[in-house]
C-alpha positions as CSV (number, residue, x, y, z in Angstrom):
1,X,-33.8,27.5,-16.7
2,X,-33.7,23.9,-17.8
3,X,-35.8,22.9,-14.7
4,X,-38.5,25.5,-15.4
5,X,-38.7,24.5,-19.1
6,X,-39.0,20.8,-18.1
7,X,-41.8,21.7,-15.6
8,X,-43.7,23.6,-18.3
9,X,-43.5,20.5,-20.5
10,X,-44.5,17.9,-17.8
11,X,-47.0,20.2,-16.0
12,X,-48.5,22.3,-18.8
13,X,-51.7,23.1,-16.9
14,X,-49.9,24.4,-13.9
15,X,-48.4,27.8,-13.3
16,X,-44.6,27.7,-12.8
17,X,-42.7,30.4,-10.9
18,X,-38.9,30.5,-10.3
19,X,-37.4,31.9,-7.2
20,X,-33.7,32.5,-6.6
21,X,-33.7,32.2,-2.8
22,X,-35.7,31.0,0.1
23,X,-37.0,34.5,0.9
24,X,-38.2,35.1,-2.6
25,X,-39.7,31.6,-2.7
26,X,-41.8,32.4,0.5
27,X,-43.1,35.6,-1.1
28,X,-44.1,33.9,-4.4
29,X,-45.7,30.9,-2.5
30,X,-47.9,33.2,-0.5
31,X,-49.6,34.4,-3.6
32,X,-49.9,31.2,-5.7
33,X,-50.4,28.5,-3.0
34,X,-48.3,25.9,-4.8
35,X,-49.0,22.1,-4.9
36,X,-45.4,21.2,-5.5
37,X,-42.1,22.8,-4.4
38,X,-39.0,21.9,-6.5
39,X,-35.7,22.7,-4.8
40,X,-32.3,22.5,-6.6
41,X,-29.4,22.1,-4.1
42,X,-26.8,23.3,-6.6
43,X,-25.4,25.6,-5.4
44,X,-26.0,24.6,-1.8
45,X,-28.3,27.0,0.0
46,X,-28.1,28.0,3.7
47,X,-31.1,27.8,6.0
48,X,-32.8,24.8,4.3
49,X,-34.1,23.3,7.6
50,X,-35.8,26.6,8.6
51,X,-37.3,26.9,5.1
52,X,-38.9,23.5,5.3
53,X,-40.2,24.1,8.8
54,X,-42.0,27.1,7.3
55,X,-43.4,25.1,4.4
56,X,-44.7,22.4,6.7
57,X,-46.5,25.0,8.8
58,X,-48.0,27.0,5.9
59,X,-48.5,24.4,3.1
60,X,-49.0,21.0,4.9
61,X,-50.7,19.4,1.9
62,X,-48.1,20.4,-0.7
63,X,-45.3,18.1,-1.8
64,X,-41.6,18.6,-2.3
65,X,-39.1,17.4,-4.8
66,X,-35.4,18.0,-4.1
67,X,-32.7,17.7,-6.9
68,X,-29.2,17.1,-5.6
69,X,-26.0,15.2,-6.4
70,X,-25.1,12.2,-4.2
71,X,-28.6,10.9,-3.4
72,X,-29.1,7.2,-2.5
73,X,-31.3,5.0,-4.7
74,X,-31.6,2.5,-1.8
75,X,-32.7,5.2,0.6
76,X,-35.4,6.4,-1.9
77,X,-36.6,2.8,-2.3
78,X,-36.8,2.2,1.4
79,X,-38.6,5.5,2.2
80,X,-41.1,4.9,-0.6
81,X,-44.1,7.1,-1.3
82,X,-44.7,8.0,2.4
83,X,-41.7,10.3,2.5
84,X,-42.5,14.0,2.8
85,X,-39.6,14.9,0.5
86,X,-38.8,13.0,-2.7
87,X,-35.2,13.2,-3.9
88,X,-33.9,12.8,-7.4
89,X,-30.2,12.6,-8.5
90,X,-28.5,15.5,-10.4
91,X,-27.8,15.6,-13.2
92,X,-31.3,14.1,-13.6
93,X,-32.6,11.9,-16.2
94,X,-35.4,13.8,-18.0
95,X,-37.7,10.7,-18.1
96,X,-37.3,10.2,-14.3
97,X,-37.8,13.9,-13.6
98,X,-40.9,14.0,-15.7
99,X,-42.4,10.9,-14.1
100,X,-41.7,12.3,-10.6
101,X,-43.3,15.7,-11.4
102,X,-46.4,14.2,-13.0
103,X,-46.8,11.6,-10.3
104,X,-46.5,14.2,-7.5
105,X,-49.1,16.3,-9.1
106,X,-51.4,13.4,-10.0
107,X,-54.4,11.9,-8.2
108,X,-52.5,8.8,-7.2
109,X,-55.4,6.5,-8.2
110,X,-53.2,3.4,-7.6
111,X,-50.3,3.1,-5.1
112,X,-47.6,0.7,-6.3
113,X,-47.1,-0.4,-2.7
114,X,-49.3,-0.1,0.4
115,X,-48.5,3.1,2.3
116,X,-49.1,6.8,2.7
117,X,-48.9,9.5,0.1
118,X,-46.4,11.7,1.8
119,X,-46.9,15.5,2.0
120,X,-45.1,18.2,4.0
121,X,-47.4,17.4,6.9
122,X,-45.4,14.2,7.3
123,X,-42.0,15.9,7.5
124,X,-39.8,14.0,10.0
125,X,-36.3,14.2,11.4
126,X,-35.0,11.6,8.8
127,X,-36.2,13.9,5.9
128,X,-34.3,16.9,7.3
129,X,-31.2,14.9,8.0
130,X,-31.0,13.7,4.4
131,X,-31.7,17.2,3.2
132,X,-28.9,18.6,5.4
133,X,-26.4,16.0,4.2
134,X,-27.1,16.6,0.5
135,X,-26.7,20.3,1.0
136,X,-23.1,19.6,2.2
137,X,-23.1,22.1,4.9
138,X,-21.4,22.3,8.3
139,X,-23.7,23.1,11.2
140,X,-25.0,22.1,14.6
141,X,-28.7,21.1,14.5
142,X,-30.6,21.1,17.7
143,X,-33.5,18.6,18.0
144,X,-36.4,19.1,20.4
145,X,-39.2,16.6,20.7
146,X,-42.8,17.5,21.5
147,X,-42.5,16.0,25.0
148,X,-39.4,18.2,25.9
149,X,-36.5,15.9,25.0
150,X,-33.5,17.7,23.6
151,X,-30.5,16.5,21.5
152,X,-28.0,17.8,19.0
153,X,-26.5,16.5,15.7
154,X,-23.3,17.8,14.2
155,X,-22.7,18.0,10.4
156,X,-19.3,18.5,8.9
157,X,-19.2,19.1,5.1
158,X,-22.3,17.0,4.6
159,X,-21.4,14.1,6.9
160,X,-23.0,13.4,10.3
161,X,-20.0,13.5,12.7
162,X,-21.6,13.4,16.2
163,X,-25.0,13.0,17.9
164,X,-25.9,13.3,21.6
165,X,-29.2,13.0,23.4
166,X,-29.2,13.2,27.2
167,X,-26.4,10.8,28.3
168,X,-26.4,8.8,25.0
169,X,-23.9,9.6,22.2
170,X,-23.1,8.4,18.7
171,X,-25.3,6.2,16.6
172,X,-27.6,5.2,19.5
173,X,-28.4,8.8,20.2
174,X,-29.0,9.5,16.4
175,X,-31.4,6.5,16.2
176,X,-33.3,7.7,19.3
177,X,-33.8,11.3,17.9
178,X,-34.9,9.9,14.5
179,X,-37.8,8.2,16.3
180,X,-39.0,11.4,18.0
181,X,-42.4,12.4,16.8
182,X,-43.2,16.1,16.2
183,X,-39.6,17.1,16.7
184,X,-38.5,20.6,15.8
185,X,-35.1,21.1,14.3
186,X,-33.1,24.4,14.4
187,X,-29.6,25.3,13.0
188,X,-26.7,27.0,14.7
189,X,-23.0,27.5,14.0
190,X,-20.8,24.5,14.8
191,X,-18.1,25.2,17.4
192,X,-14.5,24.7,16.5
193,X,-13.6,22.0,19.1
194,X,-16.3,19.2,18.9
195,X,-16.2,15.5,19.4
196,X,-16.5,13.0,16.6
197,X,-18.5,9.9,17.5
198,X,-19.8,8.9,14.0
199,X,-17.3,8.1,11.2
200,X,-19.5,6.3,8.7
201,X,-20.9,7.7,5.4
202,X,-24.3,9.3,6.0
203,X,-26.1,7.1,3.4
204,X,-25.0,4.0,5.2
205,X,-26.0,5.5,8.6
206,X,-29.5,6.6,7.5
207,X,-30.2,3.4,5.6
208,X,-29.4,1.3,8.6
209,X,-31.6,3.4,10.8
210,X,-34.5,3.2,8.4
211,X,-34.3,-0.6,8.1
212,X,-34.1,-0.9,11.9
213,X,-37.1,1.2,12.4
214,X,-39.1,-0.8,9.8
215,X,-38.1,-4.0,11.6
216,X,-39.3,-2.7,14.9
217,X,-42.6,-1.5,13.3
218,X,-43.2,-5.0,11.9
219,X,-42.6,-6.7,15.3
220,X,-45.2,-4.4,16.9
221,X,-47.8,-5.3,14.4
222,X,-50.6,-7.7,15.6
223,X,-49.9,-11.3,14.9
224,X,-53.2,-11.6,12.9
225,X,-54.0,-8.5,11.0
226,X,-57.6,-7.9,9.9
227,X,-58.0,-8.7,6.2
228,X,-58.1,-5.6,4.1
229,X,-61.4,-4.6,2.6
230,X,-61.3,-5.7,-1.1
231,X,-61.7,-2.9,-3.6
232,X,-64.7,-3.0,-5.9
233,X,-64.2,-5.5,-8.7
234,X,-63.3,-4.0,-12.1
235,X,-64.2,-5.7,-15.4
236,X,-62.1,-3.7,-17.8
237,X,-58.9,-4.7,-19.5
238,X,-56.0,-5.8,-17.3
239,X,-52.7,-3.9,-17.7
240,X,-49.4,-4.9,-16.0
241,X,-46.8,-2.1,-15.6
242,X,-43.2,-3.3,-14.8
243,X,-40.8,-0.4,-13.9
244,X,-38.3,0.1,-11.0
245,X,-39.0,3.8,-10.8
246,X,-41.8,4.1,-8.2
247,X,-42.8,7.6,-9.4
248,X,-43.2,6.3,-12.9
249,X,-45.4,3.5,-11.7
250,X,-47.6,6.0,-10.0
251,X,-47.7,8.3,-13.0
252,X,-48.6,5.5,-15.4
253,X,-51.3,4.1,-13.1
254,X,-52.8,7.6,-12.7
255,X,-52.9,8.2,-16.5
256,X,-54.5,4.8,-17.2
257,X,-57.0,5.1,-14.3
258,X,-58.0,8.5,-15.5
259,X,-58.4,7.3,-19.1
260,X,-60.6,4.4,-18.2
261,X,-61.8,3.8,-14.6
262,X,-62.5,0.1,-15.4
263,X,-58.9,-0.7,-16.2
264,X,-57.4,-3.3,-13.9
265,X,-53.9,-1.9,-13.2
266,X,-51.2,-4.1,-11.8
267,X,-47.7,-2.8,-11.0
268,X,-44.3,-4.6,-10.4
269,X,-41.1,-2.9,-9.4
270,X,-38.8,-5.8,-10.5
271,X,-38.7,-8.1,-13.5
272,X,-39.1,-11.2,-11.3
273,X,-42.3,-9.9,-9.7
274,X,-43.5,-8.8,-13.2
275,X,-43.0,-12.3,-14.6
276,X,-44.9,-13.9,-11.7
277,X,-47.8,-11.4,-12.1
278,X,-47.9,-12.0,-15.9
279,X,-48.2,-15.8,-15.4
280,X,-50.8,-15.6,-12.6
281,X,-52.9,-12.7,-13.8
282,X,-52.6,-13.0,-17.6
283,X,-52.9,-9.3,-18.4
284,X,-54.1,-8.0,-21.7
285,X,-51.1,-5.8,-22.1
286,X,-47.7,-5.4,-20.4
287,X,-45.9,-2.0,-20.2
288,X,-42.2,-2.8,-19.7
289,X,-39.2,-0.7,-18.9
290,X,-36.0,-1.8,-20.4
291,X,-33.6,-1.0,-17.5
292,X,-34.7,-2.8,-14.3
293,X,-32.8,-3.3,-11.0
294,X,-32.7,-7.1,-11.4
295,X,-32.7,-7.7,-15.2
296,X,-33.3,-6.0,-18.5
297,X,-36.3,-5.8,-20.7
298,X,-35.0,-8.1,-23.5
299,X,-34.6,-10.9,-21.0
300,X,-38.2,-10.4,-19.7
301,X,-39.5,-10.5,-23.3
302,X,-37.6,-13.8,-23.9
303,X,-39.1,-15.3,-20.7
304,X,-42.6,-14.2,-21.7
305,X,-42.2,-15.9,-25.0
306,X,-40.9,-19.1,-23.5
307,X,-44.0,-19.5,-21.3
308,X,-47.1,-20.6,-23.3
309,X,-49.3,-18.8,-20.8
310,X,-47.7,-15.4,-21.5
311,X,-46.4,-15.8,-25.1
312,X,-49.3,-14.0,-26.8
313,X,-49.4,-11.0,-24.4
314,X,-48.4,-7.8,-26.3
315,X,-45.6,-5.7,-24.8
316,X,-45.3,-2.0,-24.9
317,X,-41.6,-1.4,-24.3
318,X,-40.5,1.9,-22.6
319,X,-37.0,3.2,-22.3
320,X,-34.8,6.3,-22.7
321,X,-32.1,4.1,-24.2
322,X,-33.1,4.2,-27.9
323,X,-30.4,1.8,-29.1
324,X,-31.5,-1.0,-26.7
325,X,-35.1,-0.1,-27.3
326,X,-34.9,-0.5,-31.1
327,X,-32.8,-3.7,-30.8
328,X,-35.3,-5.4,-28.5
329,X,-38.2,-4.3,-30.6
330,X,-36.6,-5.9,-33.7
331,X,-35.5,-9.1,-32.0
332,X,-38.6,-10.1,-30.0
333,X,-42.0,-10.6,-31.7
334,X,-44.0,-9.9,-28.6
335,X,-42.8,-6.3,-28.5
336,X,-45.8,-4.8,-30.3
337,X,-44.8,-1.1,-29.8
338,X,-41.8,0.8,-28.4
339,X,-42.1,4.2,-26.7
340,X,-39.1,6.4,-26.0
341,X,-39.0,8.1,-22.6
342,X,-39.9,10.7,-21.6
343,X,-43.5,10.7,-22.8
344,X,-46.6,12.6,-22.0
345,X,-49.9,11.2,-20.8
346,X,-51.7,11.7,-24.2
347,X,-49.1,9.7,-26.1
348,X,-49.3,6.9,-23.5
349,X,-53.1,6.7,-23.7
350,X,-53.2,6.5,-27.5
351,X,-50.6,3.8,-27.5
352,X,-52.3,1.7,-24.9
353,X,-55.8,2.0,-26.5
354,X,-54.4,1.0,-29.8
355,X,-52.7,-2.1,-28.5
356,X,-55.7,-3.2,-26.5
357,X,-57.9,-2.8,-29.5
358,X,-55.6,-5.1,-31.5
359,X,-55.9,-7.9,-28.9
360,X,-53.6,-10.8,-28.3
361,X,-50.7,-11.6,-30.6
362,X,-51.1,-14.3,-33.2
363,X,-50.1,-17.8,-32.1
364,X,-47.0,-18.0,-34.3
365,X,-44.2,-15.4,-34.4
366,X,-44.1,-13.0,-37.3
367,X,-40.8,-14.3,-38.4
368,X,-42.2,-17.8,-38.8
369,X,-45.4,-16.6,-40.5
370,X,-43.6,-14.6,-43.2
371,X,-42.4,-17.2,-45.8
372,X,-41.0,-16.1,-49.1
373,X,-43.6,-15.4,-51.8
374,X,-44.0,-18.2,-54.4
375,X,-42.4,-17.6,-57.8
376,X,-44.6,-15.7,-60.3
377,X,-44.1,-14.2,-63.7
378,X,-44.6,-11.4,-64.0
379,X,-44.9,-10.3,-60.3
380,X,-48.1,-8.6,-59.3
381,X,-48.3,-4.8,-59.4
382,X,-49.2,-3.3,-56.0
383,X,-49.3,0.1,-54.5
384,X,-46.1,1.2,-52.6
385,X,-46.2,-0.1,-49.1
386,X,-45.8,2.5,-46.3
387,X,-42.8,2.4,-44.1
388,X,-43.3,0.3,-41.0
389,X,-44.1,2.6,-38.0
390,X,-40.8,1.6,-36.4
391,X,-38.9,2.9,-39.3
392,X,-37.6,-0.5,-40.2
393,X,-39.5,-1.6,-43.3
394,X,-37.2,-4.6,-43.8
395,X,-39.7,-6.6,-41.6
396,X,-42.4,-6.3,-44.4
397,X,-42.5,-9.3,-46.6
398,X,-41.8,-8.5,-50.3
399,X,-42.5,-10.6,-53.4
400,X,-39.7,-12.9,-54.5
401,X,-38.1,-12.6,-58.0
402,X,-39.6,-15.0,-60.5
403,X,-37.6,-18.1,-61.2
404,X,-36.0,-18.1,-64.7
405,X,-37.3,-20.7,-67.2
406,X,-35.1,-23.6,-68.2
407,X,-35.0,-22.8,-71.9
408,X,-36.3,-19.3,-72.2
409,X,-37.7,-18.3,-75.6
410,X,-37.3,-14.7,-76.8
411,X,-39.0,-12.7,-74.0
412,X,-42.3,-11.1,-74.9
413,X,-42.5,-7.3,-74.3
414,X,-43.2,-6.7,-70.6
415,X,-46.7,-5.4,-69.8
416,X,-46.9,-1.7,-68.8
417,X,-46.5,-0.9,-65.2
418,X,-49.1,0.9,-63.3
419,X,-47.1,1.5,-60.1
420,X,-43.7,0.8,-58.6
421,X,-43.0,-2.6,-56.9
422,X,-43.1,-2.6,-53.1
423,X,-39.6,-2.1,-51.9
424,X,-38.0,-3.0,-48.7
425,X,-37.0,0.3,-47.1
426,X,-34.1,0.0,-44.7
427,X,-33.4,2.8,-42.3
428,X,-30.5,3.2,-39.9
429,X,-31.2,2.5,-36.2
430,X,-32.0,5.7,-34.3
431,X,-29.1,7.4,-32.6
432,X,-29.2,7.2,-28.7
433,X,-30.6,10.7,-28.3
434,X,-34.1,11.1,-26.8
435,X,-36.6,12.0,-29.5
436,X,-40.1,13.3,-28.8
437,X,-42.7,10.5,-29.2
438,X,-44.9,10.5,-32.3
439,X,-47.6,8.0,-32.7
440,X,-47.4,6.3,-36.1
441,X,-50.1,4.6,-38.2
442,X,-49.7,0.8,-38.7
443,X,-49.1,-0.7,-42.2
444,X,-52.1,-1.4,-44.3
445,X,-50.9,-4.8,-45.4
446,X,-48.3,-7.5,-45.1
447,X,-49.4,-9.0,-41.7
448,X,-48.2,-9.8,-39.1
449,X,-46.8,-6.3,-38.5
450,X,-43.4,-5.4,-37.1
451,X,-43.3,-3.7,-33.8
452,X,-43.9,0.1,-33.7
453,X,-41.1,2.4,-32.6
454,X,-42.5,5.8,-31.9
455,X,-39.9,8.0,-33.5
456,X,-40.5,10.5,-36.3
457,X,-39.8,8.9,-39.7
458,X,-41.9,10.3,-42.6
459,X,-42.4,7.7,-45.4
460,X,-40.5,8.3,-48.5
461,X,-42.4,9.7,-51.5
462,X,-42.2,7.9,-54.9
463,X,-40.4,10.1,-57.4
464,X,-42.3,11.3,-60.5
465,X,-41.8,9.4,-63.7
466,X,-38.8,10.6,-65.7
467,X,-37.8,10.2,-69.4
468,X,-35.1,7.7,-70.2
469,X,-32.0,8.6,-72.2
470,X,-33.9,7.4,-75.3
471,X,-36.8,9.8,-74.6
472,X,-39.1,7.0,-73.4
473,X,-41.0,7.6,-70.1
474,X,-40.6,4.6,-67.8
475,X,-41.9,3.9,-64.3
476,X,-39.5,4.8,-61.6
477,X,-37.7,2.1,-59.7
478,X,-37.9,2.6,-55.9
479,X,-34.6,2.8,-54.3
480,X,-33.7,2.6,-50.6
481,X,-30.3,3.7,-49.1
482,X,-29.2,2.8,-45.6
483,X,-26.4,4.9,-44.0
484,X,-25.4,5.4,-40.4
485,X,-25.5,9.0,-39.1
486,X,-24.4,10.4,-35.8
487,X,-26.0,13.5,-34.2
488,X,-23.6,16.4,-33.7
489,X,-26.0,19.0,-32.4
490,X,-29.7,19.3,-31.8
491,X,-32.0,22.3,-31.2
492,X,-35.2,22.0,-29.2
493,X,-38.3,24.2,-29.0
494,X,-39.5,25.7,-25.7
495,X,-41.8,22.7,-25.4
496,X,-38.9,20.2,-25.7
497,X,-39.7,19.2,-29.3
498,X,-36.9,18.7,-31.7
499,X,-36.6,21.6,-34.1
500,X,-33.4,21.0,-36.0
501,X,-30.6,18.5,-36.0
502,X,-27.1,18.6,-37.5
503,X,-25.7,15.1,-38.4
504,X,-22.7,13.7,-40.1
505,X,-22.0,10.2,-41.5
506,X,-20.9,7.6,-39.0
507,X,-19.6,5.0,-41.4
508,X,-18.3,5.1,-45.0
509,X,-20.3,2.0,-45.9
510,X,-23.7,2.6,-47.5
511,X,-26.3,-0.1,-48.4
512,X,-28.4,0.4,-51.5
513,X,-31.4,-1.7,-52.4
514,X,-33.3,-1.4,-55.7
515,X,-36.3,-3.0,-57.4
516,X,-36.1,-5.6,-60.2
517,X,-33.9,-4.7,-63.1
518,X,-36.7,-5.8,-65.5
519,X,-38.4,-2.5,-64.7
520,X,-35.6,-0.5,-66.2
521,X,-36.5,-1.7,-69.7
522,X,-32.9,-1.4,-70.9
523,X,-32.2,1.9,-69.4
524,X,-28.4,2.0,-68.6
525,X,-27.4,2.1,-64.9
526,X,-24.8,4.6,-63.6
527,X,-23.1,4.3,-60.2
528,X,-20.7,6.5,-58.4
């Protein structure tokens, strides 16, 4: 049920049908001709190899996403986009699942790395071996090549225990069968008394075979390859996307290329490559994931600021870890906006267009360009400032209190107030629970602005004027209260939007900030 709801969220324009077995799936597929097959290997099915043989024959242009426990991130990285089956770890991260689904259904306008866009037509022995291992079954798999070669592979509880091809046995036989093109695999029951020639974890075995095959392929390449034909030059804004999830790179590139065909889209799977591209290409905007394989987003932001060439490039930070996302957005002035994962294409396009329209960051950091206001008496009256879009209004500069005179005469009566003083709202950092992205509107004043964090935080409304104990109506004093809350339970709608939340205090300490006491006009204060 959770998978079908997630599919309806990330593929709202596609029909979603749920089957509870391979036979039912074949019946449904015959009527709807699916573009994408999503297979959950929990509980492990039986007959998965025969099922995928049928899919390859009947739906060669479709793609497949398999959800299973025990997948290998290194294997996924080595196989890349050319693999006929994409694997995702279970329990899956919603952001990673959404990126994979949207990427597999997308047009793939830009490939993050040169290579094929794998479909079921490209199904190979290595795909079915990984599938069989993740299913955790015990079986004998017979392998027959298109030129008549025959071999067999034994599986015991999800581990490859033996391989034989002609007179070759063990790992050499397995490596030979993996290289067979057009091979057909069939399953049979494993006999009771069988040899064991392979005693290494299947992930290590397959990873070694894939790397050896790639090394052989590179050796056979011509010494001087013909230069690739350059794509037509684009004159639009240049956007750099840094993320270690290949499917998210494809999804983001597809969304941006669809929004504006003139966008120059660059992608980097690591922080090191991203910094190199940022310095050499000088993009107009950087989309940065917080969690990378070689570093973290806050370190990338620091490195960008330390380089004069990249210091003024705005950064759109993306992450499913809201605590780190908020902390980085507050700490580094080049983070112009923060977007929680998962997000849909519409929210991404709005955010990117908004940041590109704003242009480069100002030369000085916002912390250095927000000095305290000079003393004044009385302070100017302004309209209440809206809460900063990141929910942390403490980054908005407020007028300082006027300095007291040396020998104050009897104070004249204060002028009437026409509106409350701008206060400094302080909100608690968001709890580390994914929240649907909501695009906020930037503050009207007090530049330079703080980074936007796209979480729902409606601005507080000024309370109506109330009579004092003496019966005199006075202007209300704006008050802000900061308290830490932890989420106990959340309820979502069918479209994965937050409907209700139950919270309780996380700490007994509460911070209270109030406007100037002169506004109270002698009204007594009560606390408790």
